[in-house]
LOBAGU-748553 format. One record per atom (N, C-alpha, C, O): residue number from 1; residue in one letter; x, y, z. Coordinates in steps of 0.001 Angstrom, whole numbers, plus 500000, padded with zeros to 6 digits. Example, Ala and Ser with C-alpha at 12.3 -4.5 7.8 and 13.67 -1.06 7.14 Angstrom:
// residues 2
+-----+------+--------+--------+--------+
! seq ! type !     c1 !     c2 !     c3 !
+-----+------+--------+--------+--------+
!   1 !    a ! 513190 ! 494310 ! 507800 !
!   1 !    a ! 512300 ! 495500 ! 507800 !
!   1 !    a ! 513200 ! 496700 ! 507800 !
!   1 !    a ! 514236 ! 496681 ! 508465 !
!   2 !    s ! 512850 ! 497750 ! 507080 !
!   2 !    s ! 513670 ! 498940 ! 507140 !
!   2 !    s ! 512900 ! 500030 ! 507870 !
!   2 !    s ! 513409 ! 501138 ! 508039 !
+-----+------+--------+--------+--------+
//
This chain:
// residues 102
+-----+------+--------+--------+--------+
! seq ! type !     c1 !     c2 !     c3 !
+-----+------+--------+--------+--------+
!   1 !    m ! 477207 ! 525387 ! 485126 !
!   1 !    m ! 476790 ! 524022 ! 484886 !
!   1 !    m ! 477938 ! 523189 ! 484325 !
!   1 !    m ! 478118 ! 522041 ! 484731 !
!   2 !    g ! 478711 ! 523744 ! 483404 !
!   2 !    g ! 479846 ! 523029 ! 482823 !
!   2 !    g ! 480888 ! 522666 ! 483868 !
!   2 !    g ! 481543 ! 521631 ! 483748 !
!   3 !    t ! 481055 ! 523503 ! 484899 !
!   3 !    t ! 482006 ! 523228 ! 485966 !
!   3 !    t ! 481628 ! 521977 ! 486738 !
!   3 !    t ! 482500 ! 521192 ! 487111 !
!   4 !    v ! 480359 ! 521787 ! 486978 !
!   4 !    v ! 479891 ! 520606 ! 487706 !
!   4 !    v ! 480220 ! 519344 ! 486930 !
!   4 !    v ! 480656 ! 518348 ! 487508 !
!   5 !    i ! 480011 ! 519386 ! 485625 !
!   5 !    i ! 480308 ! 518215 ! 484796 !
!   5 !    i ! 481791 ! 517910 ! 484824 !
!   5 !    i ! 482172 ! 516749 ! 484971 !
!   6 !    i ! 482634 ! 518910 ! 484687 !
!   6 !    i ! 484083 ! 518702 ! 484725 !
!   6 !    i ! 484500 ! 518143 ! 486075 !
!   6 !    i ! 485281 ! 517193 ! 486132 !
!   7 !    a ! 484003 ! 518707 ! 487150 !
!   7 !    a ! 484352 ! 518216 ! 488481 !
!   7 !    a ! 483918 ! 516775 ! 488661 !
!   7 !    a ! 484656 ! 515978 ! 489241 !
!   8 !    t ! 482750 ! 516429 ! 488180 !
!   8 !    t ! 482256 ! 515069 ! 488293 !
!   8 !    t ! 483119 ! 514109 ! 487482 !
!   8 !    t ! 483392 ! 512995 ! 487929 !
!   9 !    l ! 483543 ! 514523 ! 486317 !
!   9 !    l ! 484384 ! 513676 ! 485485 !
!   9 !    l ! 485757 ! 513450 ! 486109 !
!   9 !    l ! 486400 ! 512439 ! 485828 !
!  10 !    c ! 486207 ! 514360 ! 486938 !
!  10 !    c ! 487512 ! 514228 ! 487584 !
!  10 !    c ! 487487 ! 513294 ! 488790 !
!  10 !    c ! 488539 ! 512803 ! 489199 !
!  11 !    l ! 486339 ! 513040 ! 489359 !
!  11 !    l ! 486269 ! 512213 ! 490562 !
!  11 !    l ! 486872 ! 510827 ! 490396 !
!  11 !    l ! 487610 ! 510409 ! 491288 !
!  12 !    p ! 486620 ! 510081 ! 489329 !
!  12 !    p ! 487240 ! 508766 ! 489208 !
!  12 !    p ! 488754 ! 508837 ! 489173 !
!  12 !    p ! 489411 ! 507957 ! 489729 !
!  13 !    s ! 489335 ! 509847 ! 488542 !
!  13 !    s ! 490786 ! 509928 ! 488494 !
!  13 !    s ! 491362 ! 510294 ! 489857 !
!  13 !    s ! 492481 ! 509888 ! 490173 !
!  14 !    l ! 490634 ! 511044 ! 490669 !
!  14 !    l ! 491103 ! 511328 ! 492019 !
!  14 !    l ! 491124 ! 510050 ! 492848 !
!  14 !    l ! 492073 ! 509817 ! 493598 !
!  15 !    a ! 490108 ! 509234 ! 492726 !
!  15 !    a ! 490073 ! 507961 ! 493441 !
!  15 !    a ! 491196 ! 507058 ! 492954 !
!  15 !    a ! 491835 ! 506382 ! 493760 !
!  16 !    a ! 491445 ! 507037 ! 491658 !
!  16 !    a ! 492508 ! 506205 ! 491104 !
!  16 !    a ! 493871 ! 506669 ! 491601 !
!  16 !    a ! 494775 ! 505852 ! 491775 !
!  17 !    a ! 494031 ! 507974 ! 491831 !
!  17 !    a ! 495311 ! 508478 ! 492323 !
!  17 !    a ! 495594 ! 507959 ! 493730 !
!  17 !    a ! 496750 ! 507699 ! 494066 !
!  18 !    e ! 494566 ! 507804 ! 494555 !
!  18 !    e ! 494769 ! 507308 ! 495915 !
!  18 !    e ! 494916 ! 505785 ! 495944 !
!  18 !    e ! 495606 ! 505246 ! 496808 !
!  19 !    h ! 494278 ! 505098 ! 495013 !
!  19 !    h ! 494354 ! 503637 ! 494921 !
!  19 !    h ! 494849 ! 503275 ! 493528 !
!  19 !    h ! 494077 ! 502811 ! 492689 !
!  20 !    p ! 496149 ! 503491 ! 493283 !
!  20 !    p ! 496665 ! 503384 ! 491929 !
!  20 !    p ! 496894 ! 501965 ! 491414 !
!  20 !    p ! 497221 ! 501791 ! 490240 !
!  21 !    g ! 496736 ! 500968 ! 492243 !
!  21 !    g ! 497061 ! 499623 ! 491812 !
!  21 !    g ! 495946 ! 498643 ! 492093 !
!  21 !    g ! 494828 ! 499022 ! 492443 !
!  22 !    d ! 496271 ! 497385 ! 491933 !
!  22 !    d ! 495346 ! 496278 ! 492114 !
!  22 !    d ! 495625 ! 495614 ! 493463 !
!  22 !    d ! 496671 ! 494986 ! 493628 !
!  23 !    p ! 494710 ! 495739 ! 494433 !
!  23 !    p ! 494953 ! 495163 ! 495763 !
!  23 !    p ! 495205 ! 493660 ! 495747 !
!  23 !    p ! 496044 ! 493175 ! 496506 !
!  24 !    q ! 494506 ! 492915 ! 494906 !
!  24 !    q ! 494713 ! 491460 ! 494861 !
!  24 !    q ! 496112 ! 491122 ! 494344 !
!  24 !    q ! 496779 ! 490237 ! 494880 !
!  25 !    a ! 496549 ! 491824 ! 493306 !
!  25 !    a ! 497909 ! 491621 ! 492799 !
!  25 !    a ! 498931 ! 492041 ! 493852 !
!  25 !    a ! 499988 ! 491422 ! 493975 !
!  26 !    g ! 498617 ! 493090 ! 494611 !
!  26 !    g ! 499506 ! 493526 ! 495694 !
!  26 !    g ! 499624 ! 492478 ! 496781 !
!  26 !    g ! 500710 ! 492247 ! 497313 !
!  27 !    y ! 498508 ! 491841 ! 497112 !
!  27 !    y ! 498521 ! 490754 ! 498096 !
!  27 !    y ! 499404 ! 489607 ! 497599 !
!  27 !    y ! 500228 ! 489084 ! 498349 !
!  28 !    e ! 499232 ! 489223 ! 496349 !
!  28 !    e ! 500019 ! 488109 ! 495786 !
!  28 !    e ! 501514 ! 488432 ! 495809 !
!  28 !    e ! 502327 ! 487576 ! 496156 !
!  29 !    y ! 501877 ! 489656 ! 495442 !
!  29 !    y ! 503278 ! 490065 ! 495468 !
!  29 !    y ! 503806 ! 490058 ! 496903 !
!  29 !    y ! 504887 ! 489534 ! 497172 !
!  30 !    a ! 503037 ! 490641 ! 497817 !
!  30 !    a ! 503460 ! 490703 ! 499222 !
!  30 !    a ! 503618 ! 489302 ! 499806 !
!  30 !    a ! 504526 ! 489052 ! 500600 !
!  31 !    k ! 502743 ! 488405 ! 499415 !
!  31 !    k ! 502817 ! 487018 ! 499900 !
!  31 !    k ! 504136 ! 486379 ! 499468 !
!  31 !    k ! 504748 ! 485641 ! 500240 !
!  32 !    q ! 504573 ! 486657 ! 498247 !
!  32 !    q ! 505815 ! 486076 ! 497736 !
!  32 !    q ! 507061 ! 486779 ! 498267 !
!  32 !    q ! 508054 ! 486123 ! 498582 !
!  33 !    v ! 507016 ! 488104 ! 498369 !
!  33 !    v ! 508228 ! 488881 ! 498627 !
!  33 !    v ! 508336 ! 489392 ! 500065 !
!  33 !    v ! 509433 ! 489436 ! 500620 !
!  34 !    c ! 507212 ! 489776 ! 500674 !
!  34 !    c ! 507238 ! 490485 ! 501954 !
!  34 !    c ! 506919 ! 489607 ! 503161 !
!  34 !    c ! 507328 ! 489918 ! 504280 !
!  35 !    s ! 506198 ! 488522 ! 502943 !
!  35 !    s ! 505667 ! 487742 ! 504071 !
!  35 !    s ! 506727 ! 486976 ! 504860 !
!  35 !    s ! 506430 ! 486455 ! 505935 !
!  36 !    g ! 507940 ! 486897 ! 504355 !
!  36 !    g ! 509008 ! 486266 ! 505124 !
!  36 !    g ! 509354 ! 487056 ! 506377 !
!  36 !    g ! 509862 ! 486501 ! 507351 !
!  37 !    c ! 509075 ! 488353 ! 506345 !
!  37 !    c ! 509369 ! 489222 ! 507492 !
!  37 !    c ! 508105 ! 489869 ! 508067 !
!  37 !    c ! 507946 ! 489955 ! 509285 !
!  38 !    h ! 507212 ! 490323 ! 507188 !
!  38 !    h ! 506025 ! 491083 ! 507603 !
!  38 !    h ! 504779 ! 490209 ! 507657 !
!  38 !    h ! 504607 ! 489308 ! 506836 !
!  39 !    g ! 503919 ! 490476 ! 508622 !
!  39 !    g ! 502575 ! 489924 ! 508596 !
!  39 !    g ! 501815 ! 490728 ! 507565 !
!  39 !    g ! 501637 ! 491935 ! 507730 !
!  40 !    i ! 501363 ! 490081 ! 506506 !
!  40 !    i ! 500735 ! 490839 ! 505429 !
!  40 !    i ! 499221 ! 490843 ! 505515 !
!  40 !    i ! 498573 ! 491586 ! 504778 !
!  41 !    s ! 498633 ! 490033 ! 506394 !
!  41 !    s ! 497191 ! 490123 ! 506612 !
!  41 !    s ! 496922 ! 489981 ! 508102 !
!  41 !    s ! 497406 ! 490813 ! 508869 !
!  42 !    a ! 496195 ! 488997 ! 508549 !
!  42 !    a ! 495828 ! 488905 ! 509967 !
!  42 !    a ! 496925 ! 488303 ! 510839 !
!  42 !    a ! 496942 ! 488510 ! 512052 !
!  43 !    e ! 497838 ! 487561 ! 510224 !
!  43 !    e ! 498867 ! 486863 ! 510999 !
!  43 !    e ! 499902 ! 487832 ! 511576 !
!  43 !    e ! 500117 ! 488914 ! 511029 !
!  44 !    p ! 500536 ! 487444 ! 512670 !
!  44 !    p ! 501624 ! 488281 ! 513199 !
!  44 !    p ! 502828 ! 488220 ! 512255 !
!  44 !    p ! 502955 ! 487296 ! 511451 !
!  45 !    s ! 503691 ! 489200 ! 512365 !
!  45 !    s ! 504906 ! 489199 ! 511555 !
!  45 !    s ! 505844 ! 488099 ! 512029 !
!  45 !    s ! 506030 ! 487925 ! 513233 !
!  46 !    p ! 506443 ! 487348 ! 511094 !
!  46 !    p ! 507425 ! 486340 ! 511484 !
!  46 !    p ! 508612 ! 486956 ! 512234 !
!  46 !    p ! 509199 ! 486322 ! 513112 !
!  47 !    m ! 508950 ! 488177 ! 511884 !
!  47 !    m ! 510006 ! 488924 ! 512585 !
!  47 !    m ! 509298 ! 490006 ! 513397 !
!  47 !    m ! 508717 ! 490924 ! 512819 !
!  48 !    p ! 509335 ! 489915 ! 514716 !
!  48 !    p ! 508586 ! 490869 ! 515554 !
!  48 !    p ! 508884 ! 492342 ! 515267 !
!  48 !    p ! 508020 ! 493196 ! 515468 !
!  49 !    e ! 510099 ! 492648 ! 514800 !
!  49 !    e ! 510434 ! 494051 ! 514533 !
!  49 !    e ! 509889 ! 494539 ! 513185 !
!  49 !    e ! 509943 ! 495734 ! 512895 !
!  50 !    a ! 509368 ! 493631 ! 512366 !
!  50 !    a ! 508786 ! 494006 ! 511077 !
!  50 !    a ! 507297 ! 494304 ! 511276 !
!  50 !    a ! 506536 ! 493442 ! 511714 !
!  51 !    t ! 506907 ! 495498 ! 510959 !
!  51 !    t ! 505538 ! 495946 ! 511188 !
!  51 !    t ! 504546 ! 495192 ! 510306 !
!  51 !    t ! 504795 ! 494971 ! 509121 !
!  52 !    r ! 503426 ! 494802 ! 510898 !
!  52 !    r ! 502344 ! 494180 ! 510134 !
!  52 !    r ! 501751 ! 495216 ! 509185 !
!  52 !    r ! 501656 ! 496394 ! 509529 !
!  53 !    f ! 501359 ! 494788 ! 508012 !
!  53 !    f ! 500781 ! 495702 ! 507031 !
!  53 !    f ! 499498 ! 496335 ! 507563 !
!  53 !    f ! 499213 ! 497492 ! 507256 !
!  54 !    r ! 498723 ! 495601 ! 508350 !
!  54 !    r ! 497492 ! 496182 ! 508912 !
!  54 !    r ! 497804 ! 497332 ! 509858 !
!  54 !    r ! 497071 ! 498319 ! 509904 !
!  55 !    e ! 498886 ! 497207 ! 510609 !
!  55 !    e ! 499284 ! 498297 ! 511503 !
!  55 !    e ! 499704 ! 499519 ! 510683 !
!  55 !    e ! 499377 ! 500654 ! 511032 !
!  56 !    v ! 500421 ! 499279 ! 509609 !
!  56 !    v ! 500841 ! 500380 ! 508736 !
!  56 !    v ! 499612 ! 501082 ! 508172 !
!  56 !    v ! 499541 ! 502311 ! 508172 !
!  57 !    s ! 498645 ! 500303 ! 507691 !
!  57 !    s ! 497466 ! 500891 ! 507043 !
!  57 !    s ! 496648 ! 501759 ! 507995 !
!  57 !    s ! 496009 ! 502718 ! 507565 !
!  58 !    d ! 496665 ! 501429 ! 509281 !
!  58 !    d ! 495837 ! 502164 ! 510245 !
!  58 !    d ! 496558 ! 503332 ! 510917 !
!  58 !    d ! 495981 ! 503998 ! 511777 !
!  59 !    r ! 497789 ! 503583 ! 510542 !
!  59 !    r ! 498488 ! 504741 ! 511114 !
!  59 !    r ! 497871 ! 506030 ! 510595 !
!  59 !    r ! 497504 ! 506117 ! 509423 !
!  60 !    p ! 497756 ! 507028 ! 511459 !
!  60 !    p ! 497218 ! 508316 ! 511003 !
!  60 !    p ! 498079 ! 508894 ! 509878 !
!  60 !    p ! 499308 ! 508830 ! 509928 !
!  61 !    g ! 497431 ! 509446 ! 508885 !
!  61 !    g ! 498139 ! 510108 ! 507801 !
!  61 !    g ! 498664 ! 509189 ! 506714 !
!  61 !    g ! 499342 ! 509654 ! 505798 !
!  62 !    v ! 498373 ! 507898 ! 506789 !
!  62 !    v ! 498852 ! 506987 ! 505760 !
!  62 !    v ! 498005 ! 507168 ! 504503 !
!  62 !    v ! 496786 ! 506991 ! 504513 !
!  63 !    t ! 498692 ! 507526 ! 503426 !
!  63 !    t ! 498067 ! 507717 ! 502115 !
!  63 !    t ! 498888 ! 506949 ! 501087 !
!  63 !    t ! 499950 ! 506413 ! 501405 !
!  64 !    g ! 498400 ! 506900 ! 499878 !
!  64 !    g ! 499173 ! 506282 ! 498807 !
!  64 !    g ! 500519 ! 506958 ! 498626 !
!  64 !    g ! 501532 ! 506289 ! 498425 !
!  65 !    t ! 500533 ! 508281 ! 498697 !
!  65 !    t ! 501786 ! 509022 ! 498547 !
!  65 !    t ! 502743 ! 508710 ! 499689 !
!  65 !    t ! 503931 ! 508486 ! 499457 !
!  66 !    a ! 502243 ! 508692 ! 500908 !
!  66 !    a ! 503099 ! 508386 ! 502061 !
!  66 !    a ! 503685 ! 506982 ! 501945 !
!  66 !    a ! 504862 ! 506772 ! 502239 !
!  67 !    l ! 502868 ! 506025 ! 501518 !
!  67 !    l ! 503358 ! 504655 ! 501366 !
!  67 !    l ! 504395 ! 504553 ! 500255 !
!  67 !    l ! 505365 ! 503804 ! 500373 !
!  68 !    r ! 504195 ! 505297 ! 499189 !
!  68 !    r ! 505166 ! 505257 ! 498090 !
!  68 !    r ! 506519 ! 505795 ! 498557 !
!  68 !    r ! 507557 ! 505203 ! 498264 !
!  69 !    v ! 506509 ! 506910 ! 499280 !
!  69 !    v ! 507759 ! 507461 ! 499819 !
!  69 !    v ! 508403 ! 506449 ! 500767 !
!  69 !    v ! 509615 ! 506237 ! 500720 !
!  70 !    w ! 507597 ! 505827 ! 501623 !
!  70 !    w ! 508095 ! 504830 ! 502576 !
!  70 !    w ! 508737 ! 503658 ! 501845 !
!  70 !    w ! 509800 ! 503177 ! 502238 !
!  71 !    m ! 508080 ! 503198 ! 500768 !
!  71 !    m ! 508600 ! 502039 ! 500044 !
!  71 !    m ! 509821 ! 502375 ! 499191 !
!  71 !    m ! 510610 ! 501487 ! 498867 !
!  72 !    e ! 509984 ! 503630 ! 498828 !
!  72 !    e ! 511128 ! 504033 ! 498009 !
!  72 !    e ! 512327 ! 504456 ! 498851 !
!  72 !    e ! 513387 ! 504761 ! 498304 !
!  73 !    t ! 512173 ! 504478 ! 500167 !
!  73 !    t ! 513240 ! 504883 ! 501070 !
!  73 !    t ! 513881 ! 503640 ! 501670 !
!  73 !    t ! 513182 ! 502728 ! 502110 !
!  74 !    t ! 515210 ! 503603 ! 501688 !
!  74 !    t ! 515885 ! 502450 ! 502290 !
!  74 !    t ! 515701 ! 502487 ! 503806 !
!  74 !    t ! 515616 ! 503553 ! 504417 !
!  75 !    h ! 515642 ! 501301 ! 504387 !
!  75 !    h ! 515485 ! 501151 ! 505830 !
!  75 !    h ! 516642 ! 500311 ! 506348 !
!  75 !    h ! 516937 ! 499265 ! 505770 !
!  76 !    p ! 517302 ! 500732 ! 507414 !
!  76 !    p ! 518470 ! 499995 ! 507892 !
!  76 !    p ! 518156 ! 498560 ! 508319 !
!  76 !    p ! 519047 ! 497711 ! 508309 !
!  77 !    t ! 516922 ! 498280 ! 508690 !
!  77 !    t ! 516588 ! 496933 ! 509161 !
!  77 !    t ! 516012 ! 496050 ! 508059 !
!  77 !    t ! 515641 ! 494906 ! 508318 !
!  78 !    m ! 515933 ! 496570 ! 506825 !
!  78 !    m ! 515370 ! 495797 ! 505721 !
!  78 !    m ! 516408 ! 495592 ! 504636 !
!  78 !    m ! 517298 ! 496422 ! 504448 !
!  79 !    p ! 516287 ! 494466 ! 503912 !
!  79 !    p ! 517148 ! 494319 ! 502733 !
!  79 !    p ! 516767 ! 495374 ! 501702 !
!  79 !    p ! 515624 ! 495829 ! 501671 !
!  80 !    n ! 517702 ! 495756 ! 500875 !
!  80 !    n ! 517446 ! 496777 ! 499862 !
!  80 !    n ! 516777 ! 496115 ! 498657 !
!  80 !    n ! 517442 ! 495761 ! 497683 !
!  81 !    i ! 515468 ! 495957 ! 498735 !
!  81 !    i ! 514689 ! 495316 ! 497683 !
!  81 !    i ! 514201 ! 496393 ! 496721 !
!  81 !    i ! 513626 ! 497398 ! 497138 !
!  82 !    i ! 514435 ! 496175 ! 495437 !
!  82 !    i ! 513928 ! 497091 ! 494429 !
!  82 !    i ! 512623 ! 496502 ! 493907 !
!  82 !    i ! 512610 ! 495453 ! 493263 !
!  83 !    v ! 511538 ! 497189 ! 494195 !
!  83 !    v ! 510212 ! 496723 ! 493814 !
!  83 !    v ! 509824 ! 497422 ! 492512 !
!  83 !    v ! 509801 ! 498652 ! 492456 !
!  84 !    p ! 509519 ! 496650 ! 491463 !
!  84 !    p ! 509071 ! 497279 ! 490216 !
!  84 !    p ! 507860 ! 498189 ! 490471 !
!  84 !    p ! 507043 ! 497921 ! 491352 !
!  85 !    k ! 507761 ! 499265 ! 489686 !
!  85 !    k ! 506759 ! 500305 ! 489937 !
!  85 !    k ! 505336 ! 499751 ! 490043 !
!  85 !    k ! 504628 ! 500083 ! 490994 !
!  86 !    q ! 504899 ! 498916 ! 489097 !
!  86 !    q ! 503523 ! 498432 ! 489149 !
!  86 !    q ! 503301 ! 497539 ! 490369 !
!  86 !    q ! 502234 ! 497580 ! 490982 !
!  87 !    d ! 504299 ! 496737 ! 490723 !
!  87 !    d ! 504178 ! 495915 ! 491930 !
!  87 !    d ! 504071 ! 496797 ! 493168 !
!  87 !    d ! 503301 ! 496502 ! 494081 !
!  88 !    m ! 504853 ! 497893 ! 493197 !
!  88 !    m ! 504778 ! 498823 ! 494320 !
!  88 !    m ! 503383 ! 499437 ! 494415 !
!  88 !    m ! 502816 ! 499527 ! 495504 !
!  89 !    l ! 502831 ! 499857 ! 493282 !
!  89 !    l ! 501495 ! 500445 ! 493285 !
!  89 !    l ! 500448 ! 499428 ! 493730 !
!  89 !    l ! 499484 ! 499783 ! 494409 !
!  90 !    n ! 500634 ! 498176 ! 493354 !
!  90 !    n ! 499711 ! 497125 ! 493770 !
!  90 !    n ! 499807 ! 496863 ! 495270 !
!  90 !    n ! 498782 ! 496698 ! 495931 !
!  91 !    v ! 501013 ! 496823 ! 495812 !
!  91 !    v ! 501192 ! 496614 ! 497253 !
!  91 !    v ! 500603 ! 497792 ! 498024 !
!  91 !    v ! 499965 ! 497601 ! 499059 !
!  92 !    i ! 500812 ! 498997 ! 497526 !
!  92 !    i ! 500227 ! 500179 ! 498164 !
!  92 !    i ! 498704 ! 500066 ! 498172 !
!  92 !    i ! 498071 ! 500325 ! 499196 !
!  93 !    a ! 498114 ! 499684 ! 497049 !
!  93 !    a ! 496661 ! 499515 ! 496983 !
!  93 !    a ! 496203 ! 498453 ! 497982 !
!  93 !    a ! 495163 ! 498608 ! 498622 !
!  94 !    y ! 496975 ! 497377 ! 498116 !
!  94 !    y ! 496628 ! 496319 ! 499074 !
!  94 !    y ! 496684 ! 496844 ! 500508 !
!  94 !    y ! 495766 ! 496605 ! 501293 !
!  95 !    i ! 497756 ! 497555 ! 500850 !
!  95 !    i ! 497886 ! 498091 ! 502212 !
!  95 !    i ! 496753 ! 499062 ! 502508 !
!  95 !    i ! 496163 ! 499016 ! 503588 !
!  96 !    l ! 496443 ! 499937 ! 501566 !
!  96 !    l ! 495340 ! 500888 ! 501781 !
!  96 !    l ! 494002 ! 500146 ! 501925 !
!  96 !    l ! 493121 ! 500590 ! 502660 !
!  97 !    d ! 493859 ! 499041 ! 501236 !
!  97 !    d ! 492634 ! 498240 ! 501314 !
!  97 !    d ! 492462 ! 497602 ! 502689 !
!  97 !    d ! 491346 ! 497254 ! 503075 !
!  98 !    l ! 493560 ! 497445 ! 503431 !
!  98 !    l ! 493501 ! 496850 ! 504771 !
!  98 !    l ! 492993 ! 497829 ! 505831 !
!  98 !    l ! 492609 ! 497408 ! 506922 !
!  99 !    k ! 492985 ! 499116 ! 505529 !
!  99 !    k ! 492631 ! 500157 ! 506499 !
!  99 !    k ! 491292 ! 499843 ! 507172 !
!  99 !    k ! 490277 ! 499642 ! 506505 !
! 100 !    g ! 491314 ! 499807 ! 508491 !
! 100 !    g ! 490107 ! 499628 ! 509275 !
! 100 !    g ! 489660 ! 498188 ! 509466 !
! 100 !    g ! 488657 ! 497939 ! 510135 !
! 101 !    r ! 490381 ! 497247 ! 508897 !
! 101 !    r ! 490003 ! 495830 ! 509079 !
! 101 !    r ! 490529 ! 495330 ! 510415 !
! 101 !    r ! 491533 ! 495824 ! 510928 !
! 102 !    d ! 489848 ! 494362 ! 510960 !
! 102 !    d ! 490306 ! 493754 ! 512230 !
! 102 !    d ! 491126 ! 492530 ! 511974 !
! 102 !    d ! 491593 ! 491891 ! 512917 !
+-----+------+--------+--------+--------+
//
């Protein structure tokens, strides 16, 4: 019986691990920093070679961890932007929140 209680108490922290930030704050940050190149919601990307965030969110295997690795890795076609940790977590939460939207 005690195991069930412990497992139940752990569920919120597991959900928080996958969605570690604030999606609305992530949207606001992306609007200021990312939208010059990327389509961050329904609009197409201003730069065709920059992937829309909705496309990223719907790729198979996209998780919070995968997005964090992606955002921490330099890309030859992107400027080397250093995103503060909480802003990164918020953008990740925003991208994950887009999953399955049209």
